[in-house]
Residue frames as qw, qx, qy, qz and C-alpha x, y, z in Angstrom:
[[0.005, 0.883, 0.469, 0.012, -0.01, 0.01, -0.02],
 [0.425, 0.428, -0.009, 0.798, 1.44, 3.33, -1.04],
 [0.314, -0.539, -0.451, 0.638, 1.80, 6.25, 1.41],
 [0.044, -0.148, 0.225, 0.962, 1.34, 8.81, -1.22],
 [0.508, 0.486, 0.360, -0.613, -2.02, 10.23, -2.25],
 [0.408, 0.194, 0.781, 0.431, -3.34, 8.88, -5.60],
 [0.304, 0.272, -0.168, -0.897, -5.25, 10.44, -8.48],
 [0.415, 0.290, 0.845, -0.174, -8.52, 8.87, -9.10],
 [0.429, 0.504, -0.133, -0.737, -9.93, 9.07, -12.61],
 [0.885, 0.255, 0.363, -0.141, -11.14, 6.88, -15.46],
 [0.575, 0.762, -0.296, 0.013, -8.35, 7.72, -17.83],
 [0.920, -0.285, 0.097, 0.253, -5.56, 5.04, -17.38],
 [0.390, -0.688, 0.401, 0.463, -1.81, 5.45, -17.70],
 [0.477, 0.030, 0.728, 0.492, -1.81, 3.71, -21.02],
 [0.112, 0.135, -0.305, -0.936, -4.15, 6.23, -22.47],
 [0.299, -0.319, -0.824, -0.360, -7.27, 4.05, -22.49],
 [0.391, -0.268, 0.213, -0.854, -10.49, 5.27, -20.78],
 [0.085, 0.046, 0.972, -0.216, -12.17, 2.74, -18.51],
 [0.486, 0.492, 0.426, -0.583, -15.54, 4.17, -19.56],
 [0.154, -0.068, 0.791, 0.588, -15.50, 2.30, -22.83],
 [0.472, 0.000, -0.334, -0.816, -18.53, 2.29, -25.11],
 [0.706, -0.249, -0.596, -0.290, -21.36, 0.37, -23.61],
 [0.456, -0.117, -0.659, 0.587, -20.03, 0.92, -20.02],
 [0.261, -0.795, -0.329, -0.438, -22.57, 2.72, -17.81],
 [0.540, -0.807, 0.180, -0.157, -20.84, 2.44, -14.46],
 [0.711, 0.343, -0.487, 0.372, -17.16, 1.76, -13.51],
 [0.674, -0.736, -0.044, -0.055, -16.00, 1.09, -9.99],
 [0.414, 0.623, -0.531, 0.399, -12.48, 2.06, -8.97],
 [0.866, -0.485, -0.110, -0.057, -11.84, -0.50, -6.27],
 [0.526, 0.554, -0.404, 0.503, -8.50, 0.88, -5.14],
 [0.678, -0.574, -0.371, 0.272, -7.16, 0.31, -1.62],
 [0.498, -0.053, -0.083, 0.861, -4.81, 3.35, -2.15],
 [0.085, -0.698, -0.307, -0.641, -7.65, 5.82, -2.23],
 [0.492, -0.349, -0.506, 0.617, -6.88, 7.87, 0.88],
 [0.079, -0.883, -0.290, 0.362, -7.62, 11.26, 2.43],
 [0.044, 0.814, -0.198, -0.545, -6.89, 14.20, 0.12],
 [0.514, 0.112, 0.717, 0.457, -6.62, 11.95, -2.97],
 [0.227, 0.373, -0.218, -0.873, -7.29, 13.92, -6.14],
 [0.485, 0.442, 0.753, -0.045, -10.55, 12.99, -7.90],
 [0.106, 0.325, -0.371, -0.863, -10.92, 14.10, -11.53],
 [0.517, 0.470, 0.697, -0.160, -14.34, 13.76, -13.16],
 [0.255, 0.048, 0.566, 0.782, -14.61, 14.20, -16.86],
 [0.295, 0.113, -0.060, -0.947, -17.19, 16.45, -18.68],
 [0.657, -0.059, -0.515, -0.547, -19.42, 13.47, -19.65],
 [0.559, -0.134, -0.785, 0.232, -19.28, 11.76, -16.20],
 [0.484, -0.693, 0.163, -0.509, -20.47, 11.99, -12.61],
 [0.467, 0.217, -0.783, 0.350, -18.62, 10.29, -9.69],
 [0.724, -0.559, -0.122, -0.385, -20.07, 8.82, -6.52],
 [0.189, 0.473, -0.740, 0.439, -17.89, 8.21, -3.45],
 [0.833, -0.380, -0.256, -0.309, -18.76, 5.30, -1.23],
 [0.148, 0.523, -0.724, 0.424, -17.04, 4.52, 2.06],
 [0.152, -0.061, 0.896, -0.413, -17.63, 1.41, 4.01],
 [0.067, 0.416, 0.891, 0.170, -20.74, 0.65, 1.82],
 [0.042, 0.782, 0.496, -0.376, -22.23, 4.07, 2.39],
 [0.421, 0.593, 0.266, 0.633, -22.55, 6.79, -0.33],
 [0.376, -0.548, -0.264, 0.699, -21.01, 9.97, 1.11],
 [0.091, 0.696, -0.084, -0.708, -20.99, 12.36, -1.87],
 [0.659, 0.530, 0.491, 0.209, -21.68, 12.75, -5.60],
 [0.282, -0.570, 0.233, 0.736, -19.47, 14.92, -7.84],
 [0.617, 0.760, 0.153, -0.137, -20.08, 16.67, -11.14],
 [0.766, 0.419, -0.035, 0.487, -17.29, 17.30, -13.68],
 [0.085, -0.918, 0.253, -0.295, -14.21, 18.89, -12.23],
 [0.582, 0.263, -0.632, 0.438, -11.31, 18.23, -9.82],
 [0.609, -0.679, -0.009, -0.410, -11.73, 17.50, -6.11],
 [0.150, 0.384, -0.819, 0.400, -9.77, 16.50, -2.99],
 [0.686, -0.342, -0.586, -0.263, -11.41, 13.56, -1.27],
 [0.296, -0.517, 0.515, -0.616, -12.10, 13.54, 2.41],
 [0.868, -0.114, -0.458, -0.154, -11.83, 9.98, 3.67],
 [0.648, -0.697, 0.274, -0.135, -10.67, 8.50, 6.98],
 [0.947, 0.091, 0.091, 0.295, -8.03, 6.45, 5.13],
 [0.199, 0.895, -0.345, 0.200, -4.53, 7.85, 5.82],
 [0.573, 0.353, -0.671, 0.312, -1.17, 6.42, 7.06],
 [0.123, -0.324, 0.651, -0.675, -1.78, 7.23, 10.69],
 [0.756, -0.041, 0.217, -0.616, -5.28, 5.71, 10.87],
 [0.863, 0.245, -0.397, -0.195, -4.18, 2.78, 8.96],
 [0.340, 0.392, -0.754, 0.402, -1.42, 2.01, 11.43],
 [0.325, -0.154, 0.634, -0.685, -3.69, 2.03, 14.40],
 [0.823, 0.134, 0.007, -0.551, -6.49, 0.21, 12.48],
 [0.698, 0.317, -0.641, -0.043, -4.14, -2.53, 11.68],
 [0.037, 0.257, -0.779, 0.571, -3.40, -2.95, 15.35],
 [0.494, 0.036, 0.518, -0.697, -7.06, -3.11, 16.35],
 [0.818, 0.301, 0.048, -0.488, -8.30, -5.10, 13.43],
 [0.835, -0.168, 0.506, 0.135, -5.70, -7.81, 13.18],
 [0.405, -0.220, 0.579, 0.672, -3.88, -6.33, 10.23],
 [0.231, 0.573, 0.662, 0.424, -7.07, -5.45, 8.09],
 [0.049, -0.104, -0.069, 0.991, -7.78, -1.87, 7.32],
 [0.213, 0.564, 0.775, -0.187, -11.52, -1.13, 7.61],
 [0.165, 0.690, 0.034, -0.704, -11.33, 2.25, 5.86],
 [0.442, 0.204, 0.744, 0.458, -12.34, 1.03, 2.39],
 [0.298, 0.667, 0.102, -0.675, -13.20, 3.95, 0.05],
 [0.450, 0.200, 0.737, 0.462, -14.27, 3.43, -3.55],
 [0.229, 0.481, -0.052, -0.845, -15.26, 5.78, -6.35],
 [0.480, 0.374, 0.779, 0.154, -17.88, 4.77, -8.86],
 [0.068, 0.323, -0.308, -0.892, -18.03, 6.73, -12.13],
 [0.502, 0.539, 0.656, -0.163, -21.28, 6.99, -14.13],
 [0.249, 0.085, 0.537, 0.802, -21.33, 7.88, -17.81],
 [0.315, 0.552, 0.312, -0.706, -23.67, 10.66, -18.92],
 [0.057, 0.226, -0.694, -0.681, -23.54, 9.48, -22.55],
 [0.765, 0.179, 0.058, -0.616, -26.74, 8.47, -24.47],
 [0.233, -0.218, 0.943, 0.092, -26.90, 4.71, -24.80],
 [0.699, 0.133, -0.358, -0.605, -28.90, 2.39, -27.09],
 [0.335, -0.119, 0.913, -0.200, -30.18, -1.06, -25.91],
 [0.594, 0.068, -0.507, -0.621, -32.25, -3.65, -27.74],
 [0.477, -0.084, 0.790, -0.375, -34.48, -6.37, -26.39],
 [0.522, 0.099, -0.665, -0.524, -35.78, -9.30, -28.48],
 [0.392, -0.023, 0.795, -0.462, -38.35, -11.86, -27.38],
 [0.209, -0.178, -0.856, -0.437, -41.27, -14.11, -28.52],
 [0.423, 0.134, 0.490, -0.751, -44.94, -13.48, -27.72],
 [0.155, 0.248, 0.924, 0.244, -48.06, -14.77, -29.42],
 [0.305, -0.157, -0.261, -0.902, -51.27, -13.48, -31.12],
 [0.614, -0.093, 0.383, -0.684, -54.79, -14.33, -30.14],
 [0.914, 0.183, -0.206, -0.299, -54.57, -17.41, -32.33],
 [0.792, -0.500, 0.328, 0.124, -51.54, -18.55, -30.38],
 [0.770, 0.578, -0.007, 0.272, -49.33, -17.87, -33.34],
 [0.669, -0.476, -0.007, 0.570, -45.69, -17.26, -32.10],
 [0.375, 0.878, 0.065, 0.289, -44.48, -13.84, -33.07],
 [0.660, -0.132, -0.122, 0.729, -40.86, -12.44, -32.71],
 [0.070, 0.968, 0.186, 0.153, -40.34, -8.87, -31.74],
 [0.625, -0.011, -0.158, 0.765, -37.47, -6.46, -31.30],
 [0.147, -0.956, -0.249, -0.043, -37.56, -3.21, -29.42],
 [0.574, 0.244, -0.161, 0.765, -34.89, -0.43, -29.32],
 [0.287, -0.924, -0.251, -0.039, -34.67, 2.26, -26.67],
 [0.476, 0.460, -0.225, 0.715, -32.35, 5.05, -25.90],
 [0.555, -0.775, -0.301, 0.019, -31.59, 6.28, -22.42],
 [0.352, 0.590, -0.375, 0.622, -29.29, 8.35, -20.24],
 [0.520, -0.320, -0.611, 0.504, -28.24, 8.20, -16.57],
 [0.110, -0.775, -0.150, -0.604, -29.97, 10.90, -14.64],
 [0.498, -0.741, 0.290, -0.346, -29.38, 10.04, -11.05],
 [0.598, 0.345, -0.715, 0.113, -26.23, 7.84, -10.57],
 [0.208, -0.274, 0.734, -0.586, -26.77, 7.44, -6.77],
 [0.774, 0.070, 0.304, -0.551, -30.20, 5.92, -7.29],
 [0.810, 0.411, -0.371, -0.193, -28.86, 3.75, -10.08],
 [0.276, 0.428, -0.803, 0.311, -25.88, 2.44, -7.91],
 [0.374, -0.138, 0.679, -0.616, -28.25, 1.67, -5.10],
 [0.784, 0.220, 0.175, -0.553, -30.57, -0.29, -7.49],
 [0.800, 0.461, -0.367, -0.111, -28.27, -2.50, -9.48],
 [0.808, -0.470, 0.325, 0.141, -25.76, -5.15, -8.63],
 [0.252, 0.760, -0.568, -0.190, -22.13, -5.26, -9.92],
 [0.986, -0.031, 0.134, 0.096, -20.63, -8.34, -11.34],
 [0.724, 0.143, 0.068, 0.671, -17.13, -7.08, -11.14],
 [0.224, -0.420, -0.091, 0.874, -16.17, -3.44, -11.74],
 [0.131, 0.027, -0.424, -0.896, -18.35, -2.71, -14.71],
 [0.419, 0.488, 0.682, -0.348, -22.06, -2.37, -15.27],
 [0.143, -0.100, 0.608, 0.774, -22.85, -2.44, -18.88],
 [0.529, 0.163, -0.159, -0.817, -25.71, -1.78, -21.35],
 [0.533, 0.032, -0.814, -0.229, -26.07, -5.59, -21.78],
 [0.204, -0.178, -0.824, 0.498, -26.71, -6.04, -18.06],
 [0.279, 0.253, 0.289, -0.880, -29.30, -3.31, -18.02],
 [0.555, 0.144, -0.502, -0.647, -31.03, -4.85, -21.09],
 [0.414, -0.124, -0.899, 0.069, -31.28, -8.25, -19.21],
 [0.015, -0.251, -0.663, 0.706, -32.85, -6.47, -16.32],
 [0.339, 0.324, 0.091, -0.879, -35.40, -4.59, -18.43],
 [0.214, 0.086, -0.821, -0.522, -36.18, -7.35, -20.92],
 [0.068, -0.376, -0.914, 0.135, -39.07, -9.04, -18.81],
 [0.115, 0.556, 0.334, -0.753, -40.72, -5.65, -18.46],
 [0.289, 0.353, -0.482, -0.748, -40.71, -5.10, -22.26],
 [0.166, -0.069, -0.950, -0.257, -42.06, -8.65, -22.80],
 [0.042, 0.470, 0.775, -0.421, -44.96, -8.05, -20.49],
 [0.246, 0.563, 0.045, -0.788, -45.86, -4.70, -22.27],
 [0.257, 0.252, -0.680, -0.639, -45.66, -6.28, -25.69],
 [0.110, -0.163, -0.977, -0.085, -47.73, -9.32, -24.69],
 [0.176, 0.462, 0.566, -0.659, -50.45, -7.27, -23.15],
 [0.445, 0.520, -0.129, -0.717, -51.33, -5.92, -26.59],
 [0.287, 0.326, -0.807, -0.399, -50.29, -8.86, -28.82],
 [0.057, 0.088, 0.981, -0.165, -52.20, -11.47, -26.92],
 [0.326, 0.539, 0.551, -0.547, -55.53, -9.63, -27.65],
 [0.440, 0.638, -0.223, -0.592, -55.13, -9.10, -31.42],
 [0.921, 0.239, 0.308, 0.009, -55.33, -11.44, -34.30],
 [0.618, -0.160, 0.397, 0.660, -52.41, -11.98, -36.76],
 [0.328, 0.630, 0.471, 0.523, -54.28, -9.75, -39.31],
 [0.187, -0.936, -0.225, -0.194, -54.43, -6.92, -36.87],
 [0.737, -0.369, -0.094, 0.558, -50.90, -6.96, -35.57],
 [0.431, 0.114, 0.149, 0.883, -49.45, -4.25, -37.82],
 [0.154, -0.712, -0.328, -0.602, -52.55, -2.10, -37.38],
 [0.630, -0.761, -0.150, -0.027, -51.98, -2.24, -33.60],
 [0.738, 0.199, -0.218, 0.607, -48.31, -1.34, -33.79],
 [0.037, 0.593, -0.163, 0.788, -48.80, 2.01, -32.34],
 [0.709, -0.602, -0.034, -0.367, -50.58, 0.57, -29.33],
 [0.919, -0.132, -0.193, 0.317, -47.53, -1.75, -28.69],
 [0.468, 0.394, -0.190, 0.768, -45.11, 1.19, -28.96],
 [0.294, -0.663, 0.099, -0.681, -47.18, 3.26, -26.47],
 [0.866, -0.472, -0.104, -0.129, -47.40, 0.41, -24.04],
 [0.840, 0.096, -0.171, 0.506, -43.59, -0.24, -24.32],
 [0.236, 0.550, -0.149, 0.787, -42.75, 3.42, -23.81],
 [0.544, -0.658, 0.026, -0.520, -44.98, 3.80, -20.77],
 [0.939, -0.319, -0.110, 0.067, -43.48, 0.65, -19.14],
 [0.737, 0.198, -0.170, 0.623, -39.92, 1.65, -19.84],
 [0.009, 0.668, -0.070, 0.741, -40.42, 5.24, -18.67],
 [0.691, -0.628, -0.013, -0.357, -41.80, 4.05, -15.32],
 [0.954, -0.232, -0.039, 0.183, -39.31, 1.32, -14.60],
 [0.621, 0.348, -0.116, 0.693, -36.11, 3.16, -15.81],
 [0.094, -0.735, 0.089, -0.665, -37.18, 6.25, -13.95],
 [0.770, -0.607, -0.032, -0.193, -37.30, 4.27, -10.73],
 [0.878, -0.216, 0.060, 0.423, -33.67, 3.41, -11.01],
 [0.228, -0.758, 0.149, 0.593, -32.44, 6.95, -11.94],
 [0.336, -0.050, 0.649, 0.681, -32.40, 6.53, -15.76],
 [0.353, 0.547, 0.161, -0.742, -34.11, 8.79, -18.14],
 [0.580, 0.312, 0.717, 0.229, -35.79, 7.29, -21.25],
 [0.004, -0.430, 0.260, 0.865, -35.18, 9.34, -24.25],
 [0.618, 0.313, -0.320, -0.646, -36.98, 7.34, -26.95],
 [0.453, -0.092, 0.887, -0.004, -38.20, 3.83, -27.72],
 [0.602, 0.391, -0.276, -0.639, -39.54, 2.13, -30.79],
 [0.829, 0.019, 0.556, -0.057, -40.65, -1.30, -31.98],
 [0.070, 0.564, -0.618, -0.543, -38.34, -2.29, -34.84],
 [0.384, 0.133, -0.819, -0.405, -39.73, -5.66, -35.85],
 [0.646, 0.010, 0.591, -0.483, -42.77, -7.92, -35.29],
 [0.592, 0.314, -0.580, -0.462, -43.09, -11.04, -37.53],
 [0.958, -0.165, -0.014, -0.235, -44.21, -14.63, -37.18],
 [0.483, -0.575, 0.652, 0.100, -41.58, -17.05, -35.79],
 [0.767, 0.207, 0.595, 0.120, -42.44, -19.60, -38.46],
 [0.165, -0.355, 0.487, 0.781, -40.56, -18.85, -41.69],
 [0.113, 0.319, 0.818, 0.465, -43.25, -20.31, -43.98],
 [0.050, -0.789, -0.594, 0.146, -45.93, -18.20, -42.37],
 [0.193, -0.691, 0.085, 0.691, -43.74, -15.15, -42.60],
 [0.202, -0.145, 0.658, 0.710, -43.16, -15.81, -46.27],
 [0.067, 0.565, 0.800, 0.192, -46.86, -16.35, -46.93],
 [0.088, -0.846, -0.339, 0.402, -47.72, -12.89, -45.37],
 [0.220, -0.523, 0.345, 0.747, -45.08, -11.24, -47.47],
 [0.126, 0.133, 0.786, 0.591, -46.45, -12.72, -50.67],
 [0.008, -0.719, -0.693, 0.050, -49.96, -11.76, -49.62],
 [0.167, -0.765, -0.094, 0.614, -48.76, -8.20, -49.11],
 [0.204, -0.265, 0.583, 0.740, -47.42, -8.15, -52.73],
 [0.514, 0.241, -0.181, -0.803, -50.90, -8.66, -54.05],
 [0.362, 0.003, -0.913, -0.187, -51.31, -12.52, -54.21],
 [0.728, -0.388, -0.127, -0.551, -54.42, -13.95, -52.73],
 [0.515, -0.569, 0.584, -0.264, -53.97, -16.11, -49.76],
 [0.953, 0.109, 0.276, -0.057, -54.46, -19.42, -51.66],
 [0.703, 0.643, -0.150, 0.266, -51.83, -18.40, -54.30],
 [0.114, -0.820, 0.456, -0.326, -49.59, -17.22, -51.66],
 [0.756, -0.349, 0.525, -0.173, -49.65, -20.58, -49.91],
 [0.909, 0.354, 0.182, 0.120, -49.06, -22.42, -53.23],
 [0.400, 0.828, -0.294, 0.262, -46.19, -20.07, -54.05],
 [0.320, -0.706, 0.574, -0.264, -44.47, -20.81, -50.77],
 [0.870, -0.094, 0.478, -0.073, -44.96, -24.56, -51.09],
 [0.798, 0.582, 0.035, 0.154, -43.63, -24.34, -54.66],
 [0.138, 0.845, -0.465, 0.226, -40.56, -22.52, -53.37],
 [0.570, -0.499, 0.634, -0.159, -39.91, -25.20, -50.80],
 [0.913, 0.197, 0.358, 0.025, -40.34, -28.03, -53.44],
 [0.618, 0.747, -0.178, 0.168, -38.05, -26.29, -55.91],
 [0.161, -0.777, 0.578, -0.189, -35.37, -26.14, -53.20],
 [0.683, -0.214, 0.695, -0.072, -35.63, -29.97, -52.95],
 [0.095, 0.328, -0.737, -0.583, -35.55, -30.26, -56.81],
 [0.481, 0.334, 0.771, -0.251, -39.11, -31.57, -56.84],
 [0.133, 0.106, 0.613, 0.771, -40.38, -31.61, -60.45],
 [0.094, -0.660, -0.732, -0.141, -43.87, -30.87, -59.28],
 [0.235, -0.422, -0.272, 0.832, -42.93, -27.38, -58.06],
 [0.047, 0.054, -0.363, -0.929, -44.18, -25.65, -61.11],
 [0.354, -0.403, -0.769, -0.347, -47.47, -27.55, -60.93],
 [0.341, -0.546, -0.623, 0.444, -48.02, -26.48, -57.36],
 [0.092, -0.326, -0.036, 0.940, -47.51, -22.87, -58.25],
 [0.272, -0.043, -0.516, -0.811, -49.95, -22.99, -61.27],
 [0.590, 0.036, 0.532, -0.607, -52.46, -25.26, -59.24],
 [0.728, 0.342, -0.430, -0.410, -52.27, -28.03, -61.92],
 [0.920, -0.258, 0.290, -0.064, -52.18, -31.73, -60.87],
 [0.129, 0.664, -0.714, -0.181, -48.90, -33.43, -61.49],
 [0.969, 0.007, 0.189, -0.156, -48.83, -36.92, -62.87],
 [0.360, -0.589, 0.657, 0.303, -45.42, -38.68, -63.08],
 [0.493, 0.457, -0.552, -0.493, -44.48, -40.13, -66.34],
 [0.112, 0.099, -0.989, 0.012, -44.31, -43.87, -65.04],
 [0.372, 0.320, 0.721, -0.490, -47.90, -43.57, -63.89],
 [0.540, 0.549, -0.063, -0.635, -49.12, -42.19, -67.24],
 [0.420, 0.441, -0.715, -0.344, -47.33, -44.81, -69.26],
 [0.239, 0.037, -0.965, 0.100, -48.07, -47.87, -67.00],
 [0.273, 0.067, 0.575, -0.768, -51.36, -46.94, -65.55],
 [0.210, 0.363, 0.897, 0.138, -53.65, -48.80, -68.13],
 [0.068, 0.721, 0.572, 0.385, -56.76, -46.79, -68.43],
 [0.359, -0.663, -0.291, 0.589, -55.52, -43.95, -66.23],
 [0.217, -0.101, 0.335, 0.911, -54.46, -41.87, -69.22],
 [0.099, -0.460, -0.644, -0.603, -58.07, -41.78, -70.51],
 [0.383, -0.715, -0.579, 0.081, -59.29, -40.72, -67.03],
 [0.417, -0.178, -0.096, 0.886, -57.03, -37.64, -66.87],
 [0.180, 0.814, 0.342, -0.434, -58.71, -34.14, -66.94],
 [0.642, 0.675, 0.258, 0.257, -58.65, -32.43, -70.22],
 [0.004, 0.980, -0.192, 0.050, -56.37, -29.68, -68.87],
 [0.645, -0.506, 0.519, 0.242, -53.54, -32.13, -68.25],
 [0.562, 0.711, -0.364, -0.216, -51.10, -32.26, -71.14],
 [0.937, -0.125, 0.287, 0.154, -49.51, -35.59, -71.80],
 [0.186, -0.651, 0.528, 0.513, -45.90, -35.13, -73.00],
 [0.698, 0.552, -0.209, -0.405, -45.55, -35.78, -76.66],
 [0.183, 0.477, -0.860, -0.010, -42.68, -38.26, -76.15],
 [0.614, -0.087, 0.671, -0.407, -45.18, -40.75, -74.58],
 [0.869, 0.402, 0.112, -0.267, -46.55, -42.23, -77.85],
 [0.525, 0.654, -0.544, 0.017, -42.99, -42.50, -79.26],
 [0.212, -0.472, 0.797, -0.312, -42.03, -44.38, -76.12],
 [0.768, 0.091, 0.519, -0.365, -44.91, -46.77, -76.57],
 [0.760, 0.599, -0.159, -0.195, -43.91, -47.32, -80.18],
 [0.246, 0.680, -0.679, 0.124, -40.45, -48.17, -79.17],
 [0.627, -0.313, 0.635, -0.324, -41.59, -50.95, -77.07],
 [0.125, 0.209, -0.896, -0.371, -41.08, -54.42, -78.73],
 [0.711, -0.008, -0.224, -0.666, -44.13, -56.10, -80.01],
 [0.628, -0.237, 0.702, -0.238, -45.14, -59.30, -78.49],
 [0.153, 0.262, -0.851, -0.428, -44.56, -62.35, -80.71],
 [0.789, -0.004, -0.036, -0.613, -47.61, -64.11, -81.99],
 [0.613, -0.261, 0.741, -0.084, -47.74, -67.78, -80.89],
 [0.239, 0.308, -0.761, -0.518, -47.01, -70.14, -83.74],
 [0.846, 0.067, 0.091, -0.521, -49.94, -72.49, -84.89]]
C-alpha cells in the first residue's frame, strides 16, 4: 500500500479510458484511495464516493480533494485493532452521462396462439447515478448496457404481450402504435425508478416466428391472394428440393409422373382435359417391342 495520495480518474496511464462504449458504471476499487486523494471527473461523467458501503458524496465534472478516513496514521492504528485489516475502504464509482442504445428481443403470441418475434430499441441516459448504484448489482467493476438490457427485458415482454395477446395476426401491424405506447410507458416508469431517463423507444420488428407463415404474409402483401400465396411458398420449398412438381404447385395444376401415365392402363383416359401428356409418350410406346404371336 502506497503512502502517497493517488489520482482517481477513469483515464488510465496507457491512455485508455475505463468508460468504454457500452459501459454505464465503472467502480475504482483501489485500496490506495486515501484522504486528500485527487478526484478528476470528466465532462461526460459523474462520480459517487462510497465509504464502507455508504454513499457519502456525488461529484459533477471537475477536480476535487477527497475527504476519507483512510490515511497512514489511521491505517497504522487500524491494523493493530483489526488484526492487520484496514477497515477504511473507500471506492469511487463513475457514471457515464452519454446516451446509450439498448435492444430487447423476445417471443410473444397473437390471439390465435401464433408465435411472433419482436425487437424493441430504446435510448436512455443516466440521470441520477446514486439511485442507479443503489438499484443495480455489480458483477465485477463494470455495469454495462447488456446487463441493463437483461434487467429490463421481462418488463418489455410483459408490455408487448399485453397488446399482442389480444389481437389477431391480421391486426398486428394495425396495432403497432398501441404496442409502442405500451412499451414506452413501461420503460419510462421502470427506468425512472432506478435513476435512468428514457429518451425514446420504438418497436423495430414484429413478425411470425415460423418462416413459412412469414413468407406467406409477405407474398400476400405483394398482391397475391392467400391461396396463391400458400401455393407459391410450397412451390418454393419444393423447388429447393428439386421436386419436379414445383411448377404444378404454383400453377395449381395436378402433376402426374411419367411412369404412372405410361403404365397406368386406363388412367390416361381418365385424366382431366387440362392435363397435357408429354408428346414423347406415344413415341416411347412405339419403341416397346411387340409381343410375338404364338405359332400355330
